[in-house]
CHARMM internal coordinates of N, CA and C (Angstrom, degrees):
IC EDIT
DIST 1 N 1 CA 1.4292
DIST 1 CA 1 C 1.5534
ANGL 1 N 1 CA 1 C 111.91
DIST 1 C 2 N 1.2381
ANGL 1 CA 1 C 2 N 115.62
DIHE 1 N 1 CA 1 C 2 N 139.66
DIST 2 N 2 CA 1.3871
ANGL 1 C 2 N 2 CA 121.91
DIHE 1 CA 1 C 2 N 2 CA -177.37
DIST 2 CA 2 C 1.5838
ANGL 2 N 2 CA 2 C 112.20
DIHE 1 C 2 N 2 CA 2 C -73.87
DIST 2 C 3 N 1.3519
ANGL 2 CA 2 C 3 N 118.73
DIHE 2 N 2 CA 2 C 3 N 132.04
DIST 3 N 3 CA 1.4935
ANGL 2 C 3 N 3 CA 120.71
DIHE 2 CA 2 C 3 N 3 CA -172.03
DIST 3 CA 3 C 1.5459
ANGL 3 N 3 CA 3 C 111.27
DIHE 2 C 3 N 3 CA 3 C -70.75
DIST 3 C 4 N 1.3158
ANGL 3 CA 3 C 4 N 119.88
DIHE 3 N 3 CA 3 C 4 N -22.06
DIST 4 N 4 CA 1.5140
ANGL 3 C 4 N 4 CA 117.56
DIHE 3 CA 3 C 4 N 4 CA -179.62
DIST 4 CA 4 C 1.4330
ANGL 4 N 4 CA 4 C 115.15
DIHE 3 C 4 N 4 CA 4 C -89.90
DIST 4 C 5 N 1.3753
ANGL 4 CA 4 C 5 N 115.67
DIHE 4 N 4 CA 4 C 5 N 11.55
DIST 5 N 5 CA 1.4704
ANGL 4 C 5 N 5 CA 119.35
DIHE 4 CA 4 C 5 N 5 CA 175.18
DIST 5 CA 5 C 1.4947
ANGL 5 N 5 CA 5 C 112.65
DIHE 4 C 5 N 5 CA 5 C -99.45
DIST 5 C 6 N 1.3850
ANGL 5 CA 5 C 6 N 114.76
DIHE 5 N 5 CA 5 C 6 N 134.49
DIST 6 N 6 CA 1.3876
ANGL 5 C 6 N 6 CA 119.60
DIHE 5 CA 5 C 6 N 6 CA 179.83
DIST 6 CA 6 C 1.5437
ANGL 6 N 6 CA 6 C 109.42
DIHE 5 C 6 N 6 CA 6 C -77.49
DIST 6 C 7 N 1.2837
ANGL 6 CA 6 C 7 N 117.68
DIHE 6 N 6 CA 6 C 7 N 172.09
DIST 7 N 7 CA 1.4631
ANGL 6 C 7 N 7 CA 121.00
DIHE 6 CA 6 C 7 N 7 CA -178.38
DIST 7 CA 7 C 1.5024
ANGL 7 N 7 CA 7 C 115.97
DIHE 6 C 7 N 7 CA 7 C -43.78
DIST 7 C 8 N 1.3708
ANGL 7 CA 7 C 8 N 121.22
DIHE 7 N 7 CA 7 C 8 N -44.93
DIST 8 N 8 CA 1.3742
ANGL 7 C 8 N 8 CA 123.16
DIHE 7 CA 7 C 8 N 8 CA -177.60
DIST 8 CA 8 C 1.4983
ANGL 8 N 8 CA 8 C 117.40
DIHE 7 C 8 N 8 CA 8 C -78.52
DIST 8 C 9 N 1.3308
ANGL 8 CA 8 C 9 N 117.74
DIHE 8 N 8 CA 8 C 9 N -3.78
DIST 9 N 9 CA 1.3825
ANGL 8 C 9 N 9 CA 122.18
DIHE 8 CA 8 C 9 N 9 CA 178.15
DIST 9 CA 9 C 1.5465
ANGL 9 N 9 CA 9 C 116.07
DIHE 8 C 9 N 9 CA 9 C 96.57
DIST 9 C 10 N 1.3858
ANGL 9 CA 9 C 10 N 112.37
DIHE 9 N 9 CA 9 C 10 N 5.78
DIST 10 N 10 CA 1.5575
ANGL 9 C 10 N 10 CA 115.81
DIHE 9 CA 9 C 10 N 10 CA 179.77
DIST 10 CA 10 C 1.5190
ANGL 10 N 10 CA 10 C 106.64
DIHE 9 C 10 N 10 CA 10 C -94.85
DIST 10 C 11 N 1.3927
ANGL 10 CA 10 C 11 N 113.64
DIHE 10 N 10 CA 10 C 11 N 138.90
DIST 11 N 11 CA 1.4629
ANGL 10 C 11 N 11 CA 117.49
DIHE 10 CA 10 C 11 N 11 CA 178.05
DIST 11 CA 11 C 1.4848
ANGL 11 N 11 CA 11 C 115.01
DIHE 10 C 11 N 11 CA 11 C -63.58
DIST 11 C 12 N 1.4011
ANGL 11 CA 11 C 12 N 118.44
DIHE 11 N 11 CA 11 C 12 N 139.86
DIST 12 N 12 CA 1.3594
ANGL 11 C 12 N 12 CA 121.62
DIHE 11 CA 11 C 12 N 12 CA 175.69
DIST 12 CA 12 C 1.5007
ANGL 12 N 12 CA 12 C 114.61
DIHE 11 C 12 N 12 CA 12 C -82.06
DIST 12 C 13 N 1.3430
ANGL 12 CA 12 C 13 N 119.89
DIHE 12 N 12 CA 12 C 13 N 159.53
DIST 13 N 13 CA 1.4595
ANGL 12 C 13 N 13 CA 121.12
DIHE 12 CA 12 C 13 N 13 CA 175.35
DIST 13 CA 13 C 1.4498
ANGL 13 N 13 CA 13 C 109.60
DIHE 12 C 13 N 13 CA 13 C -80.88
DIST 13 C 14 N 1.3235
ANGL 13 CA 13 C 14 N 118.27
DIHE 13 N 13 CA 13 C 14 N 115.64
DIST 14 N 14 CA 1.4564
ANGL 13 C 14 N 14 CA 125.89
DIHE 13 CA 13 C 14 N 14 CA -176.54
DIST 14 CA 14 C 1.5705
ANGL 14 N 14 CA 14 C 106.17
DIHE 13 C 14 N 14 CA 14 C -125.85
DIST 14 C 15 N 1.3711
ANGL 14 CA 14 C 15 N 115.60
DIHE 14 N 14 CA 14 C 15 N 136.77
DIST 15 N 15 CA 1.4880
ANGL 14 C 15 N 15 CA 116.96
DIHE 14 CA 14 C 15 N 15 CA 176.40
DIST 15 CA 15 C 1.4485
ANGL 15 N 15 CA 15 C 111.19
DIHE 14 C 15 N 15 CA 15 C -61.43
DIST 15 C 16 N 1.3173
ANGL 15 CA 15 C 16 N 118.28
DIHE 15 N 15 CA 15 C 16 N 143.78
DIST 16 N 16 CA 1.5016
ANGL 15 C 16 N 16 CA 121.80
DIHE 15 CA 15 C 16 N 16 CA -177.49
DIST 16 CA 16 C 1.5268
ANGL 16 N 16 CA 16 C 106.75
DIHE 15 C 16 N 16 CA 16 C -69.17
DIST 16 C 17 N 1.3076
ANGL 16 CA 16 C 17 N 119.53
DIHE 16 N 16 CA 16 C 17 N -43.18
DIST 17 N 17 CA 1.4319
ANGL 16 C 17 N 17 CA 120.62
DIHE 16 CA 16 C 17 N 17 CA 179.51
DIST 17 CA 17 C 1.5090
ANGL 17 N 17 CA 17 C 109.87
DIHE 16 C 17 N 17 CA 17 C -143.76
DIST 17 C 18 N 1.3140
ANGL 17 CA 17 C 18 N 114.20
DIHE 17 N 17 CA 17 C 18 N 162.47
DIST 18 N 18 CA 1.4696
ANGL 17 C 18 N 18 CA 123.19
DIHE 17 CA 17 C 18 N 18 CA -173.19
DIST 18 CA 18 C 1.5511
ANGL 18 N 18 CA 18 C 107.22
DIHE 17 C 18 N 18 CA 18 C -71.76
DIST 18 C 19 N 1.3350
ANGL 18 CA 18 C 19 N 111.27
DIHE 18 N 18 CA 18 C 19 N 139.30
DIST 19 N 19 CA 1.5418
ANGL 18 C 19 N 19 CA 118.46
DIHE 18 CA 18 C 19 N 19 CA 176.35
DIST 19 CA 19 C 1.5450
ANGL 19 N 19 CA 19 C 109.31
DIHE 18 C 19 N 19 CA 19 C -74.48
DIST 19 C 20 N 1.3370
ANGL 19 CA 19 C 20 N 114.06
DIHE 19 N 19 CA 19 C 20 N 126.85
DIST 20 N 20 CA 1.4685
ANGL 19 C 20 N 20 CA 117.56
DIHE 19 CA 19 C 20 N 20 CA -178.47
DIST 20 CA 20 C 1.4683
ANGL 20 N 20 CA 20 C 111.41
DIHE 19 C 20 N 20 CA 20 C -76.01
DIST 20 C 21 N 1.3298
ANGL 20 CA 20 C 21 N 116.65
DIHE 20 N 20 CA 20 C 21 N 161.26
DIST 21 N 21 CA 1.4932
ANGL 20 C 21 N 21 CA 123.28
DIHE 20 CA 20 C 21 N 21 CA 175.70
DIST 21 CA 21 C 1.5010
ANGL 21 N 21 CA 21 C 113.21
DIHE 20 C 21 N 21 CA 21 C -53.69
DIST 21 C 22 N 1.4002
ANGL 21 CA 21 C 22 N 113.82
DIHE 21 N 21 CA 21 C 22 N -43.60
DIST 22 N 22 CA 1.4835
ANGL 21 C 22 N 22 CA 116.13
DIHE 21 CA 21 C 22 N 22 CA -176.37
DIST 22 CA 22 C 1.4923
ANGL 22 N 22 CA 22 C 106.54
DIHE 21 C 22 N 22 CA 22 C -69.52
DIST 22 C 23 N 1.3191
ANGL 22 CA 22 C 23 N 124.30
DIHE 22 N 22 CA 22 C 23 N -44.52
DIST 23 N 23 CA 1.4330
ANGL 22 C 23 N 23 CA 124.45
DIHE 22 CA 22 C 23 N 23 CA -177.89
DIST 23 CA 23 C 1.6152
ANGL 23 N 23 CA 23 C 110.78
DIHE 22 C 23 N 23 CA 23 C -61.65
DIST 23 C 24 N 1.3201
ANGL 23 CA 23 C 24 N 115.77
DIHE 23 N 23 CA 23 C 24 N -40.84
DIST 24 N 24 CA 1.4231
ANGL 23 C 24 N 24 CA 119.42
DIHE 23 CA 23 C 24 N 24 CA 177.73
DIST 24 CA 24 C 1.4527
ANGL 24 N 24 CA 24 C 112.95
DIHE 23 C 24 N 24 CA 24 C -68.34
DIST 24 C 25 N 1.3025
ANGL 24 CA 24 C 25 N 117.98
DIHE 24 N 24 CA 24 C 25 N -34.00
DIST 25 N 25 CA 1.4877
ANGL 24 C 25 N 25 CA 123.79
DIHE 24 CA 24 C 25 N 25 CA 175.25
DIST 25 CA 25 C 1.4901
ANGL 25 N 25 CA 25 C 113.24
DIHE 24 C 25 N 25 CA 25 C -66.03
DIST 25 C 26 N 1.3772
ANGL 25 CA 25 C 26 N 115.91
DIHE 25 N 25 CA 25 C 26 N -44.51
DIST 26 N 26 CA 1.4212
ANGL 25 C 26 N 26 CA 121.39
DIHE 25 CA 25 C 26 N 26 CA -177.54
DIST 26 CA 26 C 1.5923
ANGL 26 N 26 CA 26 C 108.97
DIHE 25 C 26 N 26 CA 26 C -68.10
DIST 26 C 27 N 1.3190
ANGL 26 CA 26 C 27 N 117.13
DIHE 26 N 26 CA 26 C 27 N -31.26
DIST 27 N 27 CA 1.4933
ANGL 26 C 27 N 27 CA 117.83
DIHE 26 CA 26 C 27 N 27 CA 176.82
DIST 27 CA 27 C 1.6086
ANGL 27 N 27 CA 27 C 110.00
DIHE 26 C 27 N 27 CA 27 C -72.49
DIST 27 C 28 N 1.2592
ANGL 27 CA 27 C 28 N 116.29
DIHE 27 N 27 CA 27 C 28 N -31.01
DIST 28 N 28 CA 1.4952
ANGL 27 C 28 N 28 CA 121.52
DIHE 27 CA 27 C 28 N 28 CA -175.60
DIST 28 CA 28 C 1.5216
ANGL 28 N 28 CA 28 C 111.46
DIHE 27 C 28 N 28 CA 28 C -87.35
DIST 28 C 29 N 1.2954
ANGL 28 CA 28 C 29 N 123.21
DIHE 28 N 28 CA 28 C 29 N -1.14
DIST 29 N 29 CA 1.4162
ANGL 28 C 29 N 29 CA 124.31
DIHE 28 CA 28 C 29 N 29 CA -177.20
DIST 29 CA 29 C 1.5978
ANGL 29 N 29 CA 29 C 112.70
DIHE 28 C 29 N 29 CA 29 C -58.80
DIST 29 C 30 N 1.2996
ANGL 29 CA 29 C 30 N 118.33
DIHE 29 N 29 CA 29 C 30 N -32.74
DIST 30 N 30 CA 1.3755
ANGL 29 C 30 N 30 CA 121.15
DIHE 29 CA 29 C 30 N 30 CA -176.84
DIST 30 CA 30 C 1.5121
ANGL 30 N 30 CA 30 C 114.72
DIHE 29 C 30 N 30 CA 30 C -90.56
DIST 30 C 31 N 1.3743
ANGL 30 CA 30 C 31 N 117.51
DIHE 30 N 30 CA 30 C 31 N 3.35
DIST 31 N 31 CA 1.4198
ANGL 30 C 31 N 31 CA 121.06
DIHE 30 CA 30 C 31 N 31 CA 177.81
DIST 31 CA 31 C 1.5537
ANGL 31 N 31 CA 31 C 107.69
DIHE 30 C 31 N 31 CA 31 C -83.95
DIST 31 C 32 N 1.2307
ANGL 31 CA 31 C 32 N 117.59
DIHE 31 N 31 CA 31 C 32 N 93.03
DIST 32 N 32 CA 1.4401
ANGL 31 C 32 N 32 CA 120.47
DIHE 31 CA 31 C 32 N 32 CA 176.29
DIST 32 CA 32 C 1.5016
ANGL 32 N 32 CA 32 C 115.01
DIHE 31 C 32 N 32 CA 32 C -147.30
DIST 32 C 33 N 1.3268
ANGL 32 CA 32 C 33 N 118.44
DIHE 32 N 32 CA 32 C 33 N 162.63
DIST 33 N 33 CA 1.4570
ANGL 32 C 33 N 33 CA 122.20
DIHE 32 CA 32 C 33 N 33 CA -177.64
DIST 33 CA 33 C 1.5812
ANGL 33 N 33 CA 33 C 105.53
DIHE 32 C 33 N 33 CA 33 C -88.53
DIST 33 C 34 N 1.2501
ANGL 33 CA 33 C 34 N 112.09
DIHE 33 N 33 CA 33 C 34 N 140.21
DIST 34 N 34 CA 1.4690
ANGL 33 C 34 N 34 CA 118.34
DIHE 33 CA 33 C 34 N 34 CA 173.17
DIST 34 CA 34 C 1.5115
ANGL 34 N 34 CA 34 C 110.00
DIHE 33 C 34 N 34 CA 34 C -125.45
DIST 34 C 35 N 1.3381
ANGL 34 CA 34 C 35 N 115.95
DIHE 34 N 34 CA 34 C 35 N 144.69
DIST 35 N 35 CA 1.4569
ANGL 34 C 35 N 35 CA 127.67
DIHE 34 CA 34 C 35 N 35 CA 175.06
DIST 35 CA 35 C 1.5331
ANGL 35 N 35 CA 35 C 105.26
DIHE 34 C 35 N 35 CA 35 C -86.30
DIST 35 C 36 N 1.3238
ANGL 35 CA 35 C 36 N 118.57
DIHE 35 N 35 CA 35 C 36 N 111.14
DIST 36 N 36 CA 1.4291
ANGL 35 C 36 N 36 CA 123.68
DIHE 35 CA 35 C 36 N 36 CA -176.32
DIST 36 CA 36 C 1.5426
ANGL 36 N 36 CA 36 C 111.07
DIHE 35 C 36 N 36 CA 36 C -99.57
DIST 36 C 37 N 1.2456
ANGL 36 CA 36 C 37 N 119.51
DIHE 36 N 36 CA 36 C 37 N 141.46
DIST 37 N 37 CA 1.4563
ANGL 36 C 37 N 37 CA 124.03
DIHE 36 CA 36 C 37 N 37 CA 168.15
DIST 37 CA 37 C 1.5167
ANGL 37 N 37 CA 37 C 114.48
DIHE 36 C 37 N 37 CA 37 C 73.68
DIST 37 C 38 N 1.3152
ANGL 37 CA 37 C 38 N 120.71
DIHE 37 N 37 CA 37 C 38 N 34.94
DIST 38 N 38 CA 1.4710
ANGL 37 C 38 N 38 CA 119.42
DIHE 37 CA 37 C 38 N 38 CA 175.53
DIST 38 CA 38 C 1.4721
ANGL 38 N 38 CA 38 C 106.81
DIHE 37 C 38 N 38 CA 38 C -107.12
DIST 38 C 39 N 1.3409
ANGL 38 CA 38 C 39 N 115.65
DIHE 38 N 38 CA 38 C 39 N 134.96
DIST 39 N 39 CA 1.4853
ANGL 38 C 39 N 39 CA 127.68
DIHE 38 CA 38 C 39 N 39 CA -177.31
DIST 39 CA 39 C 1.5045
ANGL 39 N 39 CA 39 C 107.82
DIHE 38 C 39 N 39 CA 39 C -133.51
DIST 39 C 40 N 1.3233
ANGL 39 CA 39 C 40 N 114.83
DIHE 39 N 39 CA 39 C 40 N 156.84
DIST 40 N 40 CA 1.4886
ANGL 39 C 40 N 40 CA 122.36
DIHE 39 CA 39 C 40 N 40 CA 171.86
DIST 40 CA 40 C 1.5003
ANGL 40 N 40 CA 40 C 107.70
DIHE 39 C 40 N 40 CA 40 C -76.76
DIST 40 C 41 N 1.3989
ANGL 40 CA 40 C 41 N 117.59
DIHE 40 N 40 CA 40 C 41 N 137.95
DIST 41 N 41 CA 1.4587
ANGL 40 C 41 N 41 CA 120.14
DIHE 40 CA 40 C 41 N 41 CA 176.87
DIST 41 CA 41 C 1.4812
ANGL 41 N 41 CA 41 C 107.35
DIHE 40 C 41 N 41 CA 41 C -69.73
DIST 41 C 42 N 1.3790
ANGL 41 CA 41 C 42 N 121.21
DIHE 41 N 41 CA 41 C 42 N 140.06
DIST 42 N 42 CA 1.4677
ANGL 41 C 42 N 42 CA 125.33
DIHE 41 CA 41 C 42 N 42 CA 176.19
DIST 42 CA 42 C 1.4864
ANGL 42 N 42 CA 42 C 112.79
DIHE 41 C 42 N 42 CA 42 C -68.66
DIST 42 C 43 N 1.3508
ANGL 42 CA 42 C 43 N 117.71
DIHE 42 N 42 CA 42 C 43 N -23.55
DIST 43 N 43 CA 1.4804
ANGL 42 C 43 N 43 CA 119.36
DIHE 42 CA 42 C 43 N 43 CA -176.11
DIST 43 CA 43 C 1.5068
ANGL 43 N 43 CA 43 C 111.79
DIHE 42 C 43 N 43 CA 43 C -90.46
DIST 43 C 44 N 1.3235
ANGL 43 CA 43 C 44 N 118.47
DIHE 43 N 43 CA 43 C 44 N -48.97
DIST 44 N 44 CA 1.4754
ANGL 43 C 44 N 44 CA 121.00
DIHE 43 CA 43 C 44 N 44 CA -174.94
DIST 44 CA 44 C 1.5477
ANGL 44 N 44 CA 44 C 116.14
DIHE 43 C 44 N 44 CA 44 C -113.26
DIST 44 C 45 N 1.2862
ANGL 44 CA 44 C 45 N 114.46
DIHE 44 N 44 CA 44 C 45 N -15.28
DIST 45 N 45 CA 1.5232
ANGL 44 C 45 N 45 CA 115.83
DIHE 44 CA 44 C 45 N 45 CA 177.05
DIST 45 CA 45 C 1.5058
ANGL 45 N 45 CA 45 C 114.45
DIHE 44 C 45 N 45 CA 45 C 91.78
DIST 45 C 46 N 1.3776
ANGL 45 CA 45 C 46 N 116.12
DIHE 45 N 45 CA 45 C 46 N -8.09
DIST 46 N 46 CA 1.5364
ANGL 45 C 46 N 46 CA 117.18
DIHE 45 CA 45 C 46 N 46 CA 177.45
DIST 46 CA 46 C 1.4971
ANGL 46 N 46 CA 46 C 109.69
DIHE 45 C 46 N 46 CA 46 C -71.60
DIST 46 C 47 N 1.3268
ANGL 46 CA 46 C 47 N 113.72
DIHE 46 N 46 CA 46 C 47 N 155.63
DIST 47 N 47 CA 1.4181
ANGL 46 C 47 N 47 CA 121.62
DIHE 46 CA 46 C 47 N 47 CA 177.92
DIST 47 CA 47 C 1.5536
ANGL 47 N 47 CA 47 C 110.53
DIHE 46 C 47 N 47 CA 47 C -75.68
DIST 47 C 48 N 1.3203
ANGL 47 CA 47 C 48 N 118.37
DIHE 47 N 47 CA 47 C 48 N 134.55
DIST 48 N 48 CA 1.4248
ANGL 47 C 48 N 48 CA 123.97
DIHE 47 CA 47 C 48 N 48 CA -179.49
DIST 48 CA 48 C 1.5415
ANGL 48 N 48 CA 48 C 107.04
DIHE 47 C 48 N 48 CA 48 C -144.63
DIST 48 C 49 N 1.3652
ANGL 48 CA 48 C 49 N 110.03
DIHE 48 N 48 CA 48 C 49 N 161.30
DIST 49 N 49 CA 1.4611
ANGL 48 C 49 N 49 CA 118.20
DIHE 48 CA 48 C 49 N 49 CA 178.81
DIST 49 CA 49 C 1.6072
ANGL 49 N 49 CA 49 C 110.66
DIHE 48 C 49 N 49 CA 49 C -73.55
DIST 49 C 50 N 1.2484
ANGL 49 CA 49 C 50 N 118.68
DIHE 49 N 49 CA 49 C 50 N 143.95
DIST 50 N 50 CA 1.5088
ANGL 49 C 50 N 50 CA 120.34
DIHE 49 CA 49 C 50 N 50 CA 179.03
DIST 50 CA 50 C 1.4831
ANGL 50 N 50 CA 50 C 109.16
DIHE 49 C 50 N 50 CA 50 C -62.23
DIST 50 C 51 N 1.3174
ANGL 50 CA 50 C 51 N 117.31
DIHE 50 N 50 CA 50 C 51 N 141.59
DIST 51 N 51 CA 1.4861
ANGL 50 C 51 N 51 CA 126.86
DIHE 50 CA 50 C 51 N 51 CA 177.97
DIST 51 CA 51 C 1.5481
ANGL 51 N 51 CA 51 C 111.47
DIHE 50 C 51 N 51 CA 51 C 61.25
DIST 51 C 52 N 1.3436
ANGL 51 CA 51 C 52 N 116.35
DIHE 51 N 51 CA 51 C 52 N 29.77
DIST 52 N 52 CA 1.4850
ANGL 51 C 52 N 52 CA 120.47
DIHE 51 CA 51 C 52 N 52 CA 176.34
DIST 52 CA 52 C 1.5052
ANGL 52 N 52 CA 52 C 108.48
DIHE 51 C 52 N 52 CA 52 C -127.92
DIST 52 C 53 N 1.2708
ANGL 52 CA 52 C 53 N 117.49
DIHE 52 N 52 CA 52 C 53 N 151.75
DIST 53 N 53 CA 1.4814
ANGL 52 C 53 N 53 CA 122.49
DIHE 52 CA 52 C 53 N 53 CA 171.03
DIST 53 CA 53 C 1.5552
ANGL 53 N 53 CA 53 C 110.13
DIHE 52 C 53 N 53 CA 53 C -62.28
DIST 53 C 54 N 1.3280
ANGL 53 CA 53 C 54 N 112.25
DIHE 53 N 53 CA 53 C 54 N 138.78
DIST 54 N 54 CA 1.4760
ANGL 53 C 54 N 54 CA 115.35
DIHE 53 CA 53 C 54 N 54 CA 175.96
DIST 54 CA 54 C 1.5433
ANGL 54 N 54 CA 54 C 112.57
DIHE 53 C 54 N 54 CA 54 C -64.40
DIST 54 C 55 N 1.3501
ANGL 54 CA 54 C 55 N 118.10
DIHE 54 N 54 CA 54 C 55 N 126.04
DIST 55 N 55 CA 1.4299
ANGL 54 C 55 N 55 CA 118.04
DIHE 54 CA 54 C 55 N 55 CA 179.76
DIST 55 CA 55 C 1.5724
ANGL 55 N 55 CA 55 C 113.32
DIHE 54 C 55 N 55 CA 55 C -72.65
DIST 55 C 56 N 1.2548
ANGL 55 CA 55 C 56 N 118.51
DIHE 55 N 55 CA 55 C 56 N -18.05
DIST 56 N 56 CA 1.4795
ANGL 55 C 56 N 56 CA 121.20
DIHE 55 CA 55 C 56 N 56 CA -179.58
DIST 56 CA 56 C 1.5600
ANGL 56 N 56 CA 56 C 114.42
DIHE 55 C 56 N 56 CA 56 C -85.83
DIST 56 C 57 N 1.2861
ANGL 56 CA 56 C 57 N 115.79
DIHE 56 N 56 CA 56 C 57 N -41.20
DIST 57 N 57 CA 1.4597
ANGL 56 C 57 N 57 CA 119.61
DIHE 56 CA 56 C 57 N 57 CA -176.38
DIST 57 CA 57 C 1.5777
ANGL 57 N 57 CA 57 C 114.82
DIHE 56 C 57 N 57 CA 57 C -113.32
DIST 57 C 58 N 1.3773
ANGL 57 CA 57 C 58 N 116.39
DIHE 57 N 57 CA 57 C 58 N -22.48
DIST 58 N 58 CA 1.4128
ANGL 57 C 58 N 58 CA 120.12
DIHE 57 CA 57 C 58 N 58 CA -177.61
DIST 58 CA 58 C 1.5064
ANGL 58 N 58 CA 58 C 116.34
DIHE 57 C 58 N 58 CA 58 C 84.02
DIST 58 C 59 N 1.3762
ANGL 58 CA 58 C 59 N 119.78
DIHE 58 N 58 CA 58 C 59 N 14.73
DIST 59 N 59 CA 1.4592
ANGL 58 C 59 N 59 CA 124.02
DIHE 58 CA 58 C 59 N 59 CA 178.62
DIST 59 CA 59 C 1.5136
ANGL 59 N 59 CA 59 C 109.89
DIHE 58 C 59 N 59 CA 59 C -91.98
DIST 59 C 60 N 1.3492
ANGL 59 CA 59 C 60 N 111.60
DIHE 59 N 59 CA 59 C 60 N 150.05
DIST 60 N 60 CA 1.4537
ANGL 59 C 60 N 60 CA 120.57
DIHE 59 CA 59 C 60 N 60 CA 169.67
DIST 60 CA 60 C 1.4652
ANGL 60 N 60 CA 60 C 108.54
DIHE 59 C 60 N 60 CA 60 C -153.67
DIST 60 C 61 N 1.3748
ANGL 60 CA 60 C 61 N 115.90
DIHE 60 N 60 CA 60 C 61 N 132.22
DIST 61 N 61 CA 1.4479
ANGL 60 C 61 N 61 CA 123.26
DIHE 60 CA 60 C 61 N 61 CA 179.75
DIST 61 CA 61 C 1.4926
ANGL 61 N 61 CA 61 C 113.05
DIHE 60 C 61 N 61 CA 61 C 53.50
DIST 61 C 62 N 1.3123
ANGL 61 CA 61 C 62 N 115.74
DIHE 61 N 61 CA 61 C 62 N 39.82
DIST 62 N 62 CA 1.4871
ANGL 61 C 62 N 62 CA 118.18
DIHE 61 CA 61 C 62 N 62 CA -179.45
DIST 62 CA 62 C 1.4841
ANGL 62 N 62 CA 62 C 117.14
DIHE 61 C 62 N 62 CA 62 C 78.09
DIST 62 C 63 N 1.2672
ANGL 62 CA 62 C 63 N 120.66
DIHE 62 N 62 CA 62 C 63 N 0.86
DIST 63 N 63 CA 1.4302
ANGL 62 C 63 N 63 CA 125.94
DIHE 62 CA 62 C 63 N 63 CA -177.25
DIST 63 CA 63 C 1.5906
ANGL 63 N 63 CA 63 C 112.66
DIHE 62 C 63 N 63 CA 63 C -115.22
DIST 63 C 64 N 1.3520
ANGL 63 CA 63 C 64 N 118.03
DIHE 63 N 63 CA 63 C 64 N 147.09
DIST 64 N 64 CA 1.3609
ANGL 63 C 64 N 64 CA 121.17
DIHE 63 CA 63 C 64 N 64 CA 177.94
DIST 64 CA 64 C 1.5324
ANGL 64 N 64 CA 64 C 109.10
DIHE 63 C 64 N 64 CA 64 C -85.60
DIST 64 C 65 N 1.3583
ANGL 64 CA 64 C 65 N 119.49
DIHE 64 N 64 CA 64 C 65 N 95.32
DIST 65 N 65 CA 1.4205
ANGL 64 C 65 N 65 CA 126.05
DIHE 64 CA 64 C 65 N 65 CA -172.82
DIST 65 CA 65 C 1.5328
ANGL 65 N 65 CA 65 C 112.68
DIHE 64 C 65 N 65 CA 65 C -82.44
DIST 65 C 66 N 1.3133
ANGL 65 CA 65 C 66 N 116.87
DIHE 65 N 65 CA 65 C 66 N -43.17
DIST 66 N 66 CA 1.4369
ANGL 65 C 66 N 66 CA 123.50
DIHE 65 CA 65 C 66 N 66 CA 175.95
DIST 66 CA 66 C 1.5336
ANGL 66 N 66 CA 66 C 111.14
DIHE 65 C 66 N 66 CA 66 C -118.62
DIST 66 C 67 N 1.2749
ANGL 66 CA 66 C 67 N 122.75
DIHE 66 N 66 CA 66 C 67 N 122.11
DIST 67 N 67 CA 1.4480
ANGL 66 C 67 N 67 CA 123.41
DIHE 66 CA 66 C 67 N 67 CA -175.11
DIST 67 CA 67 C 1.5561
ANGL 67 N 67 CA 67 C 107.04
DIHE 66 C 67 N 67 CA 67 C -80.67
DIST 67 C 68 N 1.3638
ANGL 67 CA 67 C 68 N 114.53
DIHE 67 N 67 CA 67 C 68 N 117.52
DIST 68 N 68 CA 1.3954
ANGL 67 C 68 N 68 CA 121.82
DIHE 67 CA 67 C 68 N 68 CA 176.30
DIST 68 CA 68 C 1.4650
ANGL 68 N 68 CA 68 C 110.01
DIHE 67 C 68 N 68 CA 68 C -98.65
DIST 68 C 69 N 1.3359
ANGL 68 CA 68 C 69 N 120.47
DIHE 68 N 68 CA 68 C 69 N 122.62
DIST 69 N 69 CA 1.4449
ANGL 68 C 69 N 69 CA 123.75
DIHE 68 CA 68 C 69 N 69 CA 174.57
DIST 69 CA 69 C 1.4662
ANGL 69 N 69 CA 69 C 113.47
DIHE 68 C 69 N 69 CA 69 C -80.47
DIST 69 C 70 N 1.3118
ANGL 69 CA 69 C 70 N 116.98
DIHE 69 N 69 CA 69 C 70 N 134.84
DIST 70 N 70 CA 1.4454
ANGL 69 C 70 N 70 CA 117.88
DIHE 69 CA 69 C 70 N 70 CA -177.80
DIST 70 CA 70 C 1.4955
ANGL 70 N 70 CA 70 C 115.46
DIHE 69 C 70 N 70 CA 70 C -84.84
END
COOR INIT
IC SEED 1 N 1 CA 1 C
IC BUILD
């Protein structure tokens, strides 16, 4: 019995040749983590999440939402 045949006698899908390290690496170049939704605060310039209060100065949408004592 042929080893690449499944129980019912139908051939299984098998790669024609082995994927090289270079080919595998080229395919994986876009697998990376990205930091999404970071913007500079319009008041102090610190990086903050979009649509969130700035943790450094407490401003959001041009208003002082959380009073930060200096």
